C-alpha positions as CSV (number, residue, x, y, z in Angstrom):
1,M,139.1,106.0,90.6
2,A,135.5,107.4,89.7
3,Q,132.6,106.3,92.6
4,C,129.8,103.8,91.4
5,E,126.2,105.5,91.3
6,Q,123.6,104.4,93.2
7,V,121.1,103.1,90.6
8,L,117.4,104.1,92.1
9,T,114.5,102.1,91.6
10,P,110.9,102.8,91.6
11,V,110.4,101.9,95.2
12,D,113.2,104.7,96.1
13,G,111.0,107.4,94.8
14,V,107.8,105.8,96.6
15,V,110.4,106.1,99.8
16,A,111.0,109.4,99.4
17,R,107.5,110.5,99.1
18,L,106.6,108.3,102.1
19,R,109.4,110.5,104.0
20,A,108.5,113.7,103.0
21,L,105.0,113.2,104.4
22,D,106.8,111.7,107.7
23,A,108.5,114.9,108.0
24,A,105.4,117.3,106.9
25,L,102.7,115.4,108.7
26,P,102.5,116.4,112.7
27,A,103.3,113.0,114.5
28,R,99.6,112.9,116.3
29,D,98.1,113.2,112.7
30,G,96.2,109.7,112.2
31,V,97.7,109.5,108.9
32,A,101.0,110.1,109.8
33,V,100.8,107.4,112.2
34,F,99.7,104.5,109.5
35,N,102.6,106.4,106.9
36,R,105.3,105.8,109.6
37,V,104.6,102.2,109.9
38,Y,104.2,102.0,106.1
39,L,107.3,103.9,105.4
40,A,109.0,101.1,107.7
41,V,107.6,98.2,105.2
42,T,108.2,99.9,102.3
43,Q,112.2,100.4,103.0
44,A,112.4,96.6,104.3
45,V,111.0,95.9,100.8
46,D,113.5,98.5,99.3
47,R,115.9,96.6,101.2
48,S,115.3,93.4,99.8
49,V,114.9,94.0,96.2
50,D,118.4,95.3,96.5
51,A,119.8,92.3,98.5
52,G,118.4,90.3,95.5
53,L,115.6,88.3,98.3
54,F,112.9,88.0,95.2
55,P,113.2,85.7,92.3
56,D,110.8,87.9,90.1
57,A,112.5,91.3,91.2
58,R,110.5,93.5,88.4
59,A,107.1,91.5,89.7
60,V,107.7,92.8,93.5
61,I,108.4,96.5,92.1
62,T,105.5,96.8,90.1
63,L,103.3,95.3,92.4
64,D,105.0,97.5,95.5
65,V,104.5,100.8,93.5
66,R,100.8,100.1,92.2
67,F,100.3,99.2,95.6
68,A,101.7,102.5,97.2
69,E,100.3,104.9,94.2
70,Y,96.3,103.9,95.4
71,Y,97.8,105.5,99.3
72,L,99.2,108.1,97.7
73,A,96.4,109.1,95.4
74,A,94.3,109.2,99.1
75,V,96.9,111.5,99.9
76,D,96.5,114.1,97.3
77,A,93.0,114.0,97.0
78,A,92.6,114.6,100.4
79,A,95.2,117.3,100.6
80,G,93.4,119.1,97.5
81,G,90.0,118.8,98.7
82,L,88.7,116.4,96.9
83,R,86.7,113.2,97.9
84,T,88.9,110.3,99.0
85,P,87.8,106.6,98.6
86,A,85.4,105.3,100.8
87,C,87.9,102.7,102.2
88,W,90.7,105.6,103.0
89,R,87.3,108.4,104.2
90,P,87.6,107.6,107.9
91,L,90.9,107.4,108.4
92,F,91.0,111.1,107.0
93,Q,88.0,112.5,108.4
94,L,88.8,111.5,111.8
95,R,92.3,111.7,111.6
96,R,93.0,114.3,114.7
97,H,90.1,113.1,116.8
98,P,91.5,112.9,120.4
99,G,89.5,109.8,121.3
100,V,91.1,107.7,118.9
101,R,94.3,105.8,119.7
102,P,97.2,105.9,117.4
103,V,97.2,101.7,117.0
104,Q,93.5,102.7,116.0
105,F,94.9,104.8,112.9
106,A,97.7,102.3,112.0
107,L,95.3,99.8,111.7
108,A,92.6,101.7,109.8
109,G,95.4,102.6,107.0
110,I,95.9,98.7,107.1
111,N,92.6,98.1,106.7
112,A,92.1,100.7,103.6
113,H,95.3,99.8,102.0
114,I,95.1,95.9,102.5
115,G,91.2,95.4,101.7
116,H,90.5,97.7,98.9
117,D,93.9,98.8,97.3
118,L,95.6,95.2,97.2
119,A,93.6,93.9,94.8
120,L,93.3,96.5,92.8
121,A,97.0,96.8,92.9
122,V,97.4,93.3,91.6
123,V,95.0,93.4,88.7
124,D,96.9,96.7,87.5
125,T,100.2,94.9,87.9
126,C,98.9,91.7,86.0
127,R,98.2,94.2,83.6
128,T,101.6,95.8,83.3
129,L,103.4,92.6,83.1
130,G,100.8,90.7,80.7
131,C,100.4,87.8,83.2
132,E,97.6,85.7,85.1
133,P,97.3,86.4,88.7
134,A,98.9,82.6,89.2
135,E,102.1,83.4,88.1
136,L,102.3,87.1,91.0
137,E,101.3,84.1,93.6
138,D,105.0,84.1,95.1
139,E,105.5,87.2,94.7
140,F,102.1,88.6,96.3
141,E,103.3,86.0,99.8
142,A,106.4,87.5,99.8
143,V,105.7,91.2,100.1
144,G,102.5,89.8,102.2
145,E,104.8,88.3,104.5
146,L,106.8,91.9,104.8
147,L,103.2,93.3,105.3
148,L,102.6,91.0,108.3
149,S,105.6,92.5,110.2
150,L,104.0,95.5,109.7
151,E,101.2,94.3,112.1
152,E,104.0,93.0,114.5
153,R,105.8,96.3,114.7
154,I,102.1,98.1,115.2
155,R,101.5,95.8,118.1
156,D,104.8,96.5,119.3
157,E,105.2,100.0,119.1
158,L,101.6,101.6,119.4
159,V,99.8,99.0,121.4
160,P,99.7,99.8,125.6
161,G,101.5,97.5,127.4
162,P,99.9,94.6,129.7
163,D,99.4,96.8,132.5
164,V,97.4,99.2,130.4
165,L,95.6,97.3,128.4
166,R,93.3,94.8,130.3
167,I,90.6,92.7,129.0
168,A,87.7,95.0,129.8
169,D,89.2,97.7,127.7
170,P,87.4,98.1,124.5
171,L,90.7,98.6,122.3
172,T,91.2,95.1,123.3
173,H,88.1,93.9,121.8
174,L,89.2,96.3,118.2
175,L,92.4,94.3,118.1
176,G,90.8,90.9,118.3
177,A,88.4,91.6,116.0
178,W,90.6,92.8,112.8
179,S,93.1,90.3,111.3
180,L,95.6,91.2,108.5
181,D,96.5,87.5,107.4
182,R,92.6,87.5,107.0
183,A,92.3,90.7,105.1
184,R,95.4,89.5,102.6
185,D,93.5,86.4,102.3
186,A,90.4,88.1,101.4
187,A,92.6,90.7,98.8
188,W,93.7,87.7,96.9
189,T,90.4,86.6,96.3
190,A,89.1,89.9,95.4
191,A,91.8,90.2,92.9
192,R,91.2,86.8,91.5
193,A,87.4,88.0,91.1
194,L,88.3,91.5,89.3
195,W,90.9,89.9,87.1
196,A,87.9,87.1,86.1
197,L,85.6,90.3,85.5
198,R,87.7,92.8,83.3
199,R,85.5,91.6,80.5
200,L,82.5,93.3,82.0
201,P,83.9,96.4,83.3
202,D,80.5,97.5,84.1
203,V,80.4,94.2,86.7
204,A,84.0,95.1,87.8
205,A,83.0,98.7,88.8
206,E,80.3,97.9,90.9
207,F,82.5,94.9,92.5
208,T,85.2,97.6,93.1
209,E,82.7,100.0,94.4
210,R,81.2,97.3,96.9
211,L,84.8,96.4,98.1
212,D,85.5,100.2,98.3
213,T,82.4,100.5,100.7
214,A,82.7,97.5,102.5
215,V,86.2,98.6,103.7
216,G,85.5,101.8,104.4
217,F,82.8,100.8,106.7
218,A,84.9,98.4,108.4
219,G,87.8,101.2,108.9
220,R,85.1,103.5,110.4
221,M,84.8,100.9,113.3
222,L,88.1,100.8,113.7
223,L,88.3,104.3,114.5
224,T,85.6,104.1,117.0
225,P,86.6,106.8,119.5
226,L,87.5,104.9,123.0
227,P,87.0,106.5,126.5
228,D,90.8,106.9,128.3
């Protein structure tokens, strides 16, 4: 009997690209640090799609792929010596700085991806599927729950133990100053605003540029070099 062929989804293509980056980048590279945790969450989305855990798999796949494309486009721009979006620029500029700790690289990547890319991905998905943001809210929340597991993974794997990370450590204050949950809520608000502005392209472009700049500023703060 012939074996059944595996049906590949667009998410599989994203996973393959993330795996290739993981294999190509030095382990200590700041982009590699973010890429590893992002790969883990994308694989979780892929498994959930394959298991039929999402009521609207097409919407989740579209959102997940559109979302990933922003990060991968930034990687390609940096590799080609082109200017990256402001939200990603601090990570690519400081990716090899010896004074930046791995957890900072990871959080800076999440900040750029959630704070800027997610809102744009929601709008892209609405245009692709011909729906309103409200119709994607359940899928947004489902993917968001998996993203929250990304933050937990980072804290489990990259944050020093309590014997190292003390209250006076500047890293303690950086970790407490940023929240993925709040960033996700802000991304949903930004997505709804951009959708409402879709018939005002000049205003939408200005809003997007200012969002990009603001998220980039937060990323630069997260990547402040710290003493050992």
